[in-house]
NUKEMI-554384 format. One record per residue: x, y, z of N, C-alpha, C in turn; residue in three letters. Coordinates in steps of 0.1 Angstrom, whole numbers. Layout:
+--------+---------+-------+---------+----------+-------+--------+---------+-------+------+
: n.east : n.north :  n.up : ca.east : ca.north : ca.up : c.east : c.north :  c.up : rest :
+--------+---------+-------+---------+----------+-------+--------+---------+-------+------+
:      X :       Y :     Z :       X :        Y :     Z :      X :       Y :     Z :  ALA :
...
+--------+---------+-------+---------+----------+-------+--------+---------+-------+------+
END
This chain:
+--------+---------+-------+---------+----------+-------+--------+---------+-------+------+
: n.east : n.north :  n.up : ca.east : ca.north : ca.up : c.east : c.north :  c.up : rest :
+--------+---------+-------+---------+----------+-------+--------+---------+-------+------+
:    338 :    1387 :  -213 :     344 :     1377 :  -222 :    340 :    1363 :  -218 :  MET :
:    336 :    1355 :  -227 :     333 :     1341 :  -224 :    344 :    1333 :  -219 :  LYS :
:    342 :    1324 :  -209 :     352 :     1315 :  -205 :    352 :    1303 :  -214 :  LYS :
:    363 :    1297 :  -216 :     364 :     1285 :  -224 :    367 :    1273 :  -216 :  SER :
:    361 :    1262 :  -219 :     362 :     1249 :  -212 :    365 :    1238 :  -222 :  PHE :
:    372 :    1228 :  -218 :     374 :     1216 :  -225 :    369 :    1205 :  -216 :  ALA :
:    361 :    1196 :  -221 :     356 :     1185 :  -213 :    360 :    1172 :  -220 :  VAL :
:    368 :    1164 :  -212 :     374 :     1152 :  -217 :    367 :    1140 :  -211 :  ILE :
:    360 :    1132 :  -220 :     352 :     1121 :  -215 :    337 :    1125 :  -215 :  GLY :
:    330 :    1119 :  -224 :     316 :     1123 :  -227 :    306 :    1112 :  -223 :  LEU :
:    309 :    1106 :  -211 :     299 :     1097 :  -205 :    288 :    1106 :  -199 :  GLY :
:    280 :    1100 :  -190 :     269 :     1107 :  -184 :    273 :    1120 :  -176 :  LYS :
:    284 :    1118 :  -169 :     289 :     1129 :  -161 :    295 :    1140 :  -170 :  PHE :
:    304 :    1137 :  -179 :     310 :     1147 :  -188 :    300 :    1153 :  -197 :  GLY :
:    291 :    1145 :  -202 :     280 :     1150 :  -211 :    271 :    1160 :  -204 :  GLY :
:    268 :    1158 :  -191 :     260 :     1167 :  -184 :    267 :    1180 :  -182 :  SER :
:    280 :    1180 :  -180 :     288 :     1192 :  -178 :    288 :    1200 :  -191 :  ILE :
:    290 :    1193 :  -202 :     290 :     1200 :  -215 :    276 :    1207 :  -217 :  VAL :
:    266 :    1200 :  -215 :     252 :     1206 :  -217 :    250 :    1218 :  -208 :  THR :
:    254 :    1217 :  -195 :     251 :     1228 :  -186 :    260 :    1240 :  -189 :  GLU :
:    273 :    1237 :  -192 :     282 :     1248 :  -196 :    277 :    1256 :  -208 :  LEU :
:    271 :    1249 :  -217 :     266 :     1255 :  -229 :    254 :    1264 :  -226 :  MET :
:    245 :    1259 :  -216 :     234 :     1267 :  -212 :    238 :    1280 :  -205 :  LYS :
:    250 :    1279 :  -199 :     255 :     1291 :  -192 :    263 :    1300 :  -201 :  GLN :
:    263 :    1297 :  -214 :     269 :     1306 :  -224 :    284 :    1305 :  -226 :  GLY :
:    290 :    1294 :  -221 :     304 :     1292 :  -222 :    308 :    1286 :  -236 :  ALA :
:    321 :    1287 :  -240 :     326 :     1280 :  -251 :    331 :    1267 :  -247 :  ASP :
:    327 :    1256 :  -253 :     330 :     1243 :  -248 :    335 :    1234 :  -259 :  VAL :
:    347 :    1228 :  -257 :     353 :     1218 :  -265 :    350 :    1204 :  -259 :  LEU :
:    343 :    1196 :  -266 :     340 :     1182 :  -260 :    349 :    1172 :  -267 :  ALA :
:    355 :    1164 :  -259 :     365 :     1154 :  -264 :    362 :    1140 :  -259 :  ILE :
:    363 :    1130 :  -268 :     362 :     1117 :  -263 :    369 :    1108 :  -274 :  ASP :
:    373 :    1096 :  -269 :     380 :     1087 :  -278 :    370 :    1079 :  -287 :  ILE :
:    357 :    1079 :  -282 :     347 :     1071 :  -289 :    339 :    1080 :  -299 :  LYS :
:    338 :    1076 :  -311 :     332 :     1084 :  -321 :    317 :    1086 :  -318 :  GLU :
:    310 :    1076 :  -313 :     296 :     1077 :  -311 :    292 :    1088 :  -301 :  GLU :
:    301 :    1089 :  -291 :     299 :     1099 :  -280 :    301 :    1113 :  -286 :  ARG :
:    312 :    1114 :  -294 :     314 :     1127 :  -300 :    303 :    1131 :  -309 :  VAL :
:    298 :    1122 :  -316 :     286 :     1125 :  -325 :    274 :    1130 :  -317 :  ASN :
:    272 :    1124 :  -306 :     261 :     1127 :  -297 :    261 :    1142 :  -293 :  GLU :
:    273 :    1147 :  -290 :     275 :     1161 :  -285 :    280 :    1171 :  -295 :  TYR :
:    281 :    1166 :  -308 :     285 :     1175 :  -318 :    276 :    1187 :  -320 :  ALA :
:    263 :    1185 :  -318 :     253 :     1196 :  -320 :    251 :    1203 :  -307 :  SER :
:    257 :    1199 :  -296 :     255 :     1205 :  -283 :    267 :    1214 :  -279 :  VAL :
:    279 :    1209 :  -281 :     291 :     1217 :  -277 :    295 :    1227 :  -288 :  ALA :
:    303 :    1236 :  -285 :     308 :     1246 :  -295 :    316 :    1238 :  -305 :  THR :
:    325 :    1229 :  -300 :     332 :     1220 :  -309 :    332 :    1206 :  -302 :  HIS :
:    332 :    1195 :  -310 :     334 :     1182 :  -305 :    343 :    1174 :  -314 :  ALA :
:    353 :    1168 :  -307 :     364 :     1161 :  -315 :    366 :    1147 :  -309 :  VAL :
:    371 :    1138 :  -318 :     375 :     1125 :  -314 :    390 :    1126 :  -311 :  ILE :
:    394 :    1121 :  -300 :     409 :     1122 :  -297 :    413 :    1113 :  -285 :  GLY :
:    425 :    1108 :  -286 :     431 :     1101 :  -274 :    439 :    1111 :  -266 :  ASP :
:    434 :    1114 :  -255 :     440 :     1125 :  -247 :    452 :    1120 :  -238 :  THR :
:    455 :    1107 :  -240 :     467 :     1102 :  -234 :    479 :    1104 :  -243 :  THR :
:    477 :    1110 :  -255 :     487 :     1113 :  -264 :    489 :    1128 :  -264 :  ASP :
:    501 :    1132 :  -260 :     504 :     1146 :  -258 :    503 :    1154 :  -271 :  GLU :
:    506 :    1148 :  -282 :     505 :     1155 :  -295 :    490 :    1159 :  -298 :  LYS :
:    481 :    1150 :  -294 :     467 :     1153 :  -296 :    463 :    1165 :  -289 :  VAL :
:    466 :    1166 :  -276 :     463 :     1177 :  -267 :    469 :    1190 :  -272 :  LEU :
:    482 :    1189 :  -277 :     488 :     1201 :  -282 :    482 :    1206 :  -294 :  LYS :
:    477 :    1197 :  -303 :     471 :     1201 :  -316 :    457 :    1208 :  -313 :  SER :
:    451 :    1205 :  -302 :     439 :     1211 :  -298 :    440 :    1224 :  -291 :  LEU :
:    453 :    1228 :  -289 :     456 :     1241 :  -282 :    450 :    1240 :  -268 :  GLY :
:    452 :    1229 :  -261 :     445 :     1227 :  -248 :    450 :    1237 :  -237 :  ILE :
:    462 :    1242 :  -238 :     467 :     1251 :  -228 :    460 :    1264 :  -228 :  ARG :
:    453 :    1267 :  -239 :     447 :     1280 :  -241 :    433 :    1281 :  -234 :  ASN :
:    428 :    1269 :  -229 :     415 :     1269 :  -223 :    416 :    1273 :  -208 :  PHE :
:    405 :    1280 :  -204 :     405 :     1285 :  -190 :    404 :    1274 :  -180 :  ASP :
:    397 :    1263 :  -184 :     394 :     1252 :  -175 :    393 :    1239 :  -183 :  HIS :
:    399 :    1229 :  -178 :     398 :     1216 :  -184 :    392 :    1206 :  -174 :  VAL :
:    382 :    1199 :  -178 :     376 :     1189 :  -169 :    379 :    1175 :  -174 :  ILE :
:    385 :    1167 :  -166 :     388 :     1153 :  -170 :    377 :    1145 :  -164 :  VAL :
:    367 :    1141 :  -173 :     355 :     1134 :  -168 :    355 :    1119 :  -173 :  ALA :
:    367 :    1114 :  -176 :     369 :     1100 :  -180 :    363 :    1091 :  -169 :  ILE :
:    353 :    1082 :  -173 :     346 :     1075 :  -163 :    349 :    1060 :  -162 :  GLY :
:    357 :    1055 :  -171 :     358 :     1040 :  -171 :    373 :    1036 :  -173 :  ASP :
:    382 :    1044 :  -172 :     396 :     1041 :  -174 :    405 :    1049 :  -165 :  ASP :
:    409 :    1044 :  -153 :     417 :     1051 :  -144 :    430 :    1055 :  -150 :  ILE :
:    437 :    1046 :  -157 :     450 :     1049 :  -163 :    449 :    1061 :  -173 :  GLN :
:    439 :    1061 :  -181 :     437 :     1072 :  -191 :    434 :    1085 :  -183 :  ALA :
:    427 :    1085 :  -173 :     424 :     1097 :  -165 :    437 :    1102 :  -159 :  SER :
:    445 :    1094 :  -153 :     458 :     1098 :  -147 :    467 :    1103 :  -157 :  ILE :
:    469 :    1096 :  -168 :     479 :     1101 :  -179 :    474 :    1114 :  -185 :  LEU :
:    461 :    1115 :  -187 :     456 :     1128 :  -193 :    458 :    1139 :  -183 :  THR :
:    456 :    1137 :  -170 :     458 :     1148 :  -160 :    473 :    1152 :  -160 :  THR :
:    482 :    1142 :  -160 :     496 :     1145 :  -160 :    500 :    1154 :  -171 :  ILE :
:    495 :    1150 :  -183 :     499 :     1157 :  -196 :    494 :    1171 :  -195 :  ILE :
:    481 :    1173 :  -191 :     475 :     1186 :  -190 :    483 :    1195 :  -181 :  LEU :
:    488 :    1190 :  -170 :     496 :     1199 :  -160 :    509 :    1202 :  -166 :  LYS :
:    515 :    1192 :  -173 :     528 :     1194 :  -179 :    528 :    1204 :  -190 :  GLU :
:    516 :    1205 :  -197 :     515 :     1214 :  -208 :    511 :    1228 :  -203 :  LEU :
:    509 :    1229 :  -190 :     507 :     1243 :  -184 :    492 :    1247 :  -183 :  GLY :
:    483 :    1237 :  -184 :     469 :     1241 :  -182 :    467 :    1245 :  -167 :  VAL :
:    462 :    1257 :  -165 :     461 :     1263 :  -152 :    451 :    1257 :  -143 :  LYS :
:    440 :    1253 :  -148 :     429 :     1248 :  -139 :    423 :    1235 :  -145 :  ASP :
:    426 :    1224 :  -137 :     422 :     1211 :  -141 :    414 :    1205 :  -130 :  VAL :
:    401 :    1201 :  -134 :     393 :     1194 :  -125 :    392 :    1179 :  -130 :  THR :
:    393 :    1170 :  -121 :     393 :     1156 :  -125 :    383 :    1148 :  -117 :  ALA :
:    377 :    1139 :  -124 :     367 :     1130 :  -117 :    375 :    1118 :  -111 :  LYS :
:    372 :    1115 :   -99 :     379 :     1103 :   -92 :    369 :    1092 :   -92 :  ALA :
:    374 :    1080 :   -95 :     366 :     1068 :   -95 :    366 :    1060 :   -82 :  LEU :
:    377 :    1063 :   -74 :     378 :     1057 :   -61 :    387 :    1065 :   -52 :  SER :
:    388 :    1062 :   -39 :     396 :     1070 :   -30 :    411 :    1069 :   -34 :  ASP :
:    415 :    1057 :   -39 :     429 :     1056 :   -44 :    432 :    1065 :   -56 :  TYR :
:    422 :    1065 :   -65 :     423 :     1073 :   -77 :    424 :    1088 :   -73 :  HIS :
:    416 :    1092 :   -63 :     416 :     1106 :   -58 :    430 :    1109 :   -52 :  GLU :
:    436 :    1100 :   -45 :     450 :     1103 :   -39 :    460 :    1105 :   -50 :  LYS :
:    459 :    1097 :   -60 :     469 :     1098 :   -71 :    467 :    1112 :   -79 :  VAL :
:    454 :    1115 :   -81 :     451 :     1128 :   -88 :    456 :    1140 :   -80 :  LEU :
:    455 :    1139 :   -67 :     461 :     1150 :   -59 :    476 :    1151 :   -60 :  LYS :
:    483 :    1139 :   -60 :     497 :     1139 :   -61 :    502 :    1144 :   -74 :  LYS :
:    495 :    1142 :   -85 :     500 :     1146 :   -98 :    495 :    1161 :  -102 :  ILE :
:    488 :    1167 :   -92 :     486 :     1182 :   -94 :    472 :    1186 :   -99 :  GLY :
:    462 :    1177 :   -99 :     449 :     1181 :  -102 :    444 :    1193 :   -93 :  ALA :
:    439 :    1203 :   -98 :     435 :     1215 :   -90 :    422 :    1213 :   -82 :  ASP :
:    414 :    1204 :   -88 :     401 :     1202 :   -81 :    397 :    1187 :   -85 :  ARG :
:    392 :    1180 :   -74 :     388 :     1166 :   -77 :    374 :    1164 :   -72 :  ILE :
:    366 :    1158 :   -81 :     352 :     1155 :   -77 :    350 :    1140 :   -77 :  VAL :
:    341 :    1136 :   -68 :     338 :     1122 :   -66 :    323 :    1120 :   -67 :  HIS :
:    317 :    1122 :   -79 :     302 :     1123 :   -80 :    295 :    1111 :   -74 :  PRO :
:    300 :    1099 :   -77 :     292 :     1087 :   -72 :    292 :    1087 :   -57 :  GLU :
:    304 :    1089 :   -51 :     305 :     1089 :   -36 :    296 :    1100 :   -30 :  ARG :
:    298 :    1112 :   -36 :     291 :     1124 :   -30 :    276 :    1122 :   -31 :  ASP :
:    271 :    1116 :   -43 :     257 :     1114 :   -44 :    252 :    1103 :   -34 :  MET :
:    260 :    1093 :   -31 :     257 :     1083 :   -21 :    255 :    1089 :    -7 :  GLY :
:    264 :    1098 :    -4 :     264 :     1105 :     9 :    251 :    1114 :    10 :  ILE :
:    248 :    1121 :    -1 :     236 :     1129 :    -1 :    223 :    1121 :     1 :  ARG :
:    223 :    1110 :    -7 :     211 :     1101 :    -6 :    209 :    1095 :     8 :  LEU :
:    220 :    1091 :    14 :     220 :     1085 :    27 :    214 :    1095 :    37 :  ALA :
:    219 :    1108 :    36 :     214 :     1118 :    46 :    199 :    1121 :    43 :  HIS :
:    195 :    1121 :    31 :     181 :     1123 :    28 :    172 :    1112 :    33 :  ASN :
:    177 :    1100 :    32 :     169 :     1088 :    36 :    168 :    1087 :    51 :  MET :
:    179 :    1091 :    58 :     179 :     1090 :    73 :    170 :    1100 :    79 :  VAL :
:    169 :    1112 :    74 :     161 :     1123 :    80 :    150 :    1127 :    71 :  SER :
:    138 :    1129 :    77 :     127 :     1134 :    69 :    128 :    1149 :    67 :  ASN :
:    136 :    1155 :    75 :     137 :     1170 :    74 :    147 :    1175 :    64 :  ASN :
:    158 :    1167 :    61 :     169 :     1172 :    53 :    165 :    1169 :    38 :  ILE :
:    165 :    1180 :    30 :     162 :     1179 :    16 :    174 :    1177 :     7 :  LEU :
:    185 :    1184 :    11 :     197 :     1183 :     3 :    209 :    1185 :    13 :  ASP :
:    220 :    1180 :     8 :     232 :     1180 :    16 :    244 :    1182 :     7 :  TYR :
:    253 :    1191 :    11 :     265 :     1194 :     4 :    277 :    1193 :    14 :  LEU :
:    286 :    1184 :    12 :     298 :     1183 :    21 :    308 :    1193 :    17 :  GLU :
:    312 :    1201 :    27 :     322 :     1212 :    25 :    336 :    1206 :    29 :  LEU :
:    336 :    1198 :    39 :     349 :     1191 :    43 :    345 :    1178 :    50 :  SER :
:    354 :    1172 :    56 :     351 :     1159 :    64 :    341 :    1162 :    75 :  ASP :
:    341 :    1174 :    80 :     333 :     1177 :    92 :    323 :    1188 :    91 :  GLN :
:    323 :    1195 :    80 :     314 :     1206 :    78 :    305 :    1205 :    65 :  HIS :
:    293 :    1210 :    66 :     284 :     1208 :    54 :    274 :    1220 :    53 :  SER :
:    268 :    1221 :    42 :     256 :     1230 :    40 :    244 :    1220 :    37 :  ILE :
:    233 :    1223 :    45 :     222 :     1214 :    43 :    209 :    1223 :    41 :  VAL :
:    199 :    1217 :    34 :     186 :     1223 :    33 :    177 :    1215 :    43 :  GLU :
:    171 :    1222 :    53 :     163 :     1216 :    63 :    149 :    1222 :    62 :  ILE :
:    139 :    1213 :    62 :     125 :     1218 :    62 :    122 :    1223 :    77 :  VAL :
:    117 :    1235 :    78 :     113 :     1240 :    91 :    100 :    1234 :    96 :  ALA :
:    102 :    1226 :   106 :      90 :     1220 :   113 :     92 :    1220 :   128 :  ARG :
:     83 :    1215 :   135 :      84 :     1214 :   150 :     84 :    1228 :   156 :  GLY :
:     94 :    1231 :   164 :      94 :     1243 :   173 :     98 :    1256 :   166 :  ARG :
:    102 :    1255 :   153 :     108 :     1267 :   146 :     97 :    1277 :   142 :  LEU :
:     86 :    1272 :   137 :      76 :     1280 :   131 :     71 :    1291 :   141 :  ALA :
:     70 :    1303 :   136 :      65 :     1314 :   144 :     75 :    1322 :   151 :  GLY :
:     88 :    1318 :   150 :      99 :     1324 :   157 :    108 :    1331 :   147 :  HIS :
:    115 :    1341 :   151 :     125 :     1347 :   142 :    138 :    1340 :   145 :  THR :
:    148 :    1342 :   135 :     161 :     1336 :   137 :    168 :    1341 :   149 :  VAL :
:    166 :    1354 :   151 :     173 :     1360 :   163 :    167 :    1356 :   176 :  ILE :
:    154 :    1353 :   176 :     147 :     1348 :   188 :    153 :    1334 :   192 :  ASP :
:    155 :    1326 :   182 :     159 :     1312 :   184 :    174 :    1311 :   189 :  LEU :
:    182 :    1322 :   186 :     196 :     1322 :   190 :    203 :    1309 :   186 :  ASP :
:    201 :    1305 :   174 :     206 :     1292 :   169 :    221 :    1292 :   169 :  ILE :
:    227 :    1303 :   165 :     242 :     1303 :   164 :    249 :    1301 :   178 :  ARG :
:    243 :    1307 :   188 :     249 :     1306 :   202 :    246 :    1292 :   207 :  ALA :
:    234 :    1287 :   205 :     230 :     1274 :   211 :    235 :    1262 :   204 :  LYS :
:    237 :    1263 :   191 :     241 :     1251 :   183 :    253 :    1253 :   175 :  TYR :
:    259 :    1265 :   174 :     271 :     1267 :   167 :    269 :    1266 :   151 :  GLY :
:    257 :    1268 :   147 :     255 :     1267 :   132 :    249 :    1281 :   128 :  ILE :
:    248 :    1283 :   115 :     243 :     1295 :   109 :    232 :    1293 :    99 :  ASN :
:    221 :    1300 :   100 :     211 :     1300 :    89 :    215 :    1311 :    79 :  ILE :
:    219 :    1308 :    67 :     223 :     1318 :    58 :    213 :    1322 :    48 :  VAL :
:    202 :    1315 :    47 :     191 :     1319 :    38 :    178 :    1311 :    41 :  ALA :
:    167 :    1316 :    37 :     154 :     1309 :    39 :    148 :    1308 :    25 :  ILE :
:    144 :    1296 :    20 :     137 :     1295 :     8 :    122 :    1293 :    11 :  LYS :
:    114 :    1302 :     5 :     100 :     1301 :     7 :     93 :    1302 :    -6 :  ARG :
:     88 :    1291 :   -11 :      83 :     1290 :   -25 :     93 :    1293 :   -35 :  GLY :
:     91 :    1303 :   -43 :     101 :     1307 :   -53 :    110 :    1318 :   -48 :  ASN :
:    108 :    1323 :   -36 :     117 :     1333 :   -30 :    128 :    1328 :   -22 :  ASP :
:    139 :    1335 :   -22 :     151 :     1332 :   -14 :    153 :    1344 :    -5 :  VAL :
:    152 :    1343 :     8 :     153 :     1354 :    17 :    167 :    1354 :    23 :  ILE :
:    175 :    1365 :    21 :     188 :     1366 :    27 :    190 :    1379 :    34 :  VAL :
:    182 :    1390 :    31 :     184 :     1403 :    37 :    175 :    1403 :    50 :  SER :
:    179 :    1410 :    60 :     172 :     1411 :    73 :    168 :    1397 :    78 :  ASN :
:    176 :    1388 :    76 :     173 :     1374 :    79 :    171 :    1372 :    94 :  LEU :
:    178 :    1378 :   102 :     177 :     1376 :   116 :    163 :    1379 :   122 :  ALA :
:    156 :    1388 :   116 :     143 :     1392 :   120 :    132 :    1386 :   113 :  ARG :
:    135 :    1377 :   104 :     125 :     1370 :    95 :    118 :    1360 :   104 :  GLU :
:    104 :    1360 :   104 :      97 :     1350 :   111 :     96 :    1337 :   103 :  VAL :
:    101 :    1326 :   108 :     101 :     1313 :   101 :     87 :    1308 :   101 :  ILE :
:     83 :    1303 :    89 :      70 :     1297 :    87 :     71 :    1282 :    85 :  ARG :
:     60 :    1275 :    89 :      60 :     1260 :    87 :     63 :    1257 :    72 :  GLU :
:     72 :    1247 :    71 :      77 :     1242 :    57 :     86 :    1252 :    50 :  ASP :
:     90 :    1263 :    56 :     101 :     1270 :    50 :    113 :    1261 :    49 :  ASP :
:    122 :    1264 :    39 :     134 :     1256 :    38 :    146 :    1264 :    43 :  ILE :
:    153 :    1260 :    53 :     164 :     1267 :    59 :    177 :    1262 :    53 :  LEU :
:    185 :    1271 :    48 :     198 :     1268 :    43 :    208 :    1270 :    55 :  ILE :
:    213 :    1259 :    60 :     221 :     1259 :    72 :    235 :    1254 :    69 :  VAL :
:    245 :    1261 :    76 :     259 :     1258 :    74 :    265 :    1256 :    88 :  ILE :
:    274 :    1245 :    89 :     280 :     1243 :   102 :    287 :    1229 :   103 :  GLY :
:    292 :    1226 :   114 :     298 :     1213 :   116 :    287 :    1202 :   116 :  ALA :
:    290 :    1190 :   111 :     280 :     1180 :   109 :    274 :    1176 :   123 :  ASP :
:    282 :    1175 :   133 :     277 :     1172 :   147 :    267 :    1182 :   152 :  THR :
:    270 :    1195 :   149 :     261 :     1206 :   154 :    248 :    1206 :   146 :  ASP :
:    249 :    1203 :   133 :     237 :     1203 :   125 :    228 :    1191 :   130 :  ILE :
:    234 :    1180 :   132 :     226 :     1168 :   137 :    220 :    1171 :   150 :  SER :
:    227 :    1177 :   159 :     222 :     1181 :   173 :    210 :    1190 :   172 :  ARG :
:    212 :    1200 :   163 :     201 :     1210 :   160 :    188 :    1203 :   155 :  PHE :
:    190 :    1194 :   145 :     179 :     1188 :   139 :    171 :    1179 :   150 :  GLU :
:    179 :    1172 :   158 :     172 :     1163 :   167 :    165 :    1170 :   179 :  LYS :
:    171 :    1182 :   183 :     165 :     1189 :   194 :    153 :    1198 :   190 :  LYS :
:    154 :    1204 :   178 :     145 :     1214 :   175 :    135 :    1210 :   165 :  VAL :
:    138 :    1201 :   156 :     129 :     1197 :   145 :    119 :    1187 :   148 :  MET :
:    120 :    1180 :   159 :     110 :     1170 :   163 :     97 :    1176 :   167 :  ASP :
+--------+---------+-------+---------+----------+-------+--------+---------+-------+------+
END
């Protein structure tokens, strides 16, 4: 059975969510207060409507509580984002994801019950900084304040050795969970896989341990 989503706010962030959810075969209701944005996604989303989501009556008329997941992607009005999130939770929407525009905004969203909070500008800044500082790190995903998943290009002393030979978990406290090689992703029998030059290692662990691993092994 298809999952149903409502995306509130059709700026670049919200619009990209609508487009990708549709590609994944979901039912998507796209909502924005601006007519031009709604018109832009009318042919993309399952349904697209103009509406002020700070008005409880509007959300009730859309049957918002019947959606599996509602994403508050309002990008230029903190007050509207907060009021919309409050109303959604009061109406009984089970799963609400909200975009935070600042750390203060994030704190407020947590207090009013948003189930998931995303901070795309900040997160992209962190990823870009990591990519710029290291020639080996291709991508970076923060799991918590201290733990991350990173894609590291295998260079230096790694090539020609198996994961088990390198004993990376014992020495550095991190785990290689997959190897990307061209179009292939290797996950089975990973411990005995011989690492090749320019393989991409998917590594998970504490930030300090990942940094120590990169500095000692990747040079």
